[in-house]
C-alpha positions as CSV (number, residue, x, y, z in Angstrom):
1,M,0.0,0.0,0.0
2,N,1.3,3.4,-1.0
3,N,1.8,5.5,2.2
4,D,1.4,8.8,0.2
5,V,-1.9,7.6,-1.2
6,Q,-3.1,6.4,2.2
7,H,-2.2,9.8,3.8
8,R,-4.0,11.8,1.1
9,V,-7.1,9.6,1.2
10,L,-7.3,9.8,5.0
11,K,-6.9,13.6,4.8
12,A,-9.8,13.8,2.3
13,I,-12.0,11.5,4.5
14,A,-11.1,13.6,7.6
15,E,-12.1,16.7,5.8
16,V,-15.5,15.3,4.8
17,L,-16.2,14.1,8.3
18,E,-14.6,17.1,10.0
19,R,-12.5,14.8,12.1
20,K,-8.8,14.2,12.7
21,E,-7.0,11.8,10.4
22,T,-5.8,9.8,13.4
23,E,-9.5,9.0,14.3
24,I,-10.0,7.1,11.1
25,R,-9.2,3.4,11.0
26,L,-8.4,1.6,7.8
27,D,-10.9,-1.2,8.6
28,A,-13.7,1.3,9.4
29,S,-16.9,0.8,7.4
30,L,-17.8,3.9,5.6
31,R,-21.5,3.5,6.2
32,D,-21.6,1.7,9.6
33,D,-18.6,3.2,11.4
34,L,-18.2,6.6,9.8
35,A,-21.9,7.3,9.0
36,F,-21.3,8.1,5.3
37,D,-24.4,9.0,3.5
38,S,-24.8,9.7,-0.2
39,L,-23.9,13.4,0.1
40,K,-20.7,12.6,2.0
41,Q,-19.8,9.9,-0.6
42,M,-20.3,12.5,-3.4
43,T,-18.2,15.1,-1.6
44,L,-15.5,12.5,-1.0
45,S,-15.5,11.5,-4.6
46,I,-15.1,15.1,-5.8
47,L,-12.3,15.7,-3.3
48,L,-10.5,12.5,-4.4
49,E,-10.9,13.4,-8.1
50,D,-9.4,16.8,-7.4
51,E,-6.6,15.4,-5.2
52,F,-5.5,12.7,-7.6
53,H,-6.5,14.2,-10.9
54,R,-8.5,11.2,-12.0
55,T,-12.1,10.8,-12.9
56,I,-14.0,8.5,-10.6
57,P,-17.3,7.4,-12.0
58,P,-19.9,6.6,-9.3
59,E,-20.3,3.0,-10.5
60,D,-16.6,2.5,-9.9
61,L,-17.3,3.1,-6.2
62,M,-19.8,0.3,-5.9
63,G,-18.5,-2.4,-3.6
64,I,-16.3,-0.1,-1.7
65,V,-17.0,-0.7,2.0
66,T,-14.0,0.3,4.1
67,V,-11.4,3.1,4.2
68,K,-8.8,0.5,3.0
69,D,-11.0,-0.3,0.0
70,I,-10.8,3.4,-1.1
71,I,-7.1,3.5,-0.7
72,D,-6.7,0.3,-2.7
73,F,-9.0,1.6,-5.4
74,I,-7.1,4.9,-5.7
75,D,-3.8,3.0,-5.8
76,R,-5.2,0.9,-8.8
77,K,-6.5,4.1,-10.5
78,L,-3.1,5.7,-10.3
79,Q,-1.6,2.7,-12.2
80,E,-3.7,3.6,-15.2
81,P,-2.4,6.1,-17.7
82,A,-2.9,9.7,-16.7
83,P,-5.6,11.6,-18.6
84,T,-4.4,14.0,-21.3
């Protein structure tokens, strides 16, 4: 797992939740533990797109359950060629 990606994702999640990064566990469920609703998910998606300069279609986020799932997803996205 890329530590830079992890830090940047945790920072974005912390911003959406208005919490400290240290309060967010990698195994935390977005819905159950962090109380993510559709508005928070949309906000996070926009923040991540801006942070990593990648388009993240909503359907790509289906099946993402935990914080670690997001980090792994972004890691995979960064392996794809950058948009021109």
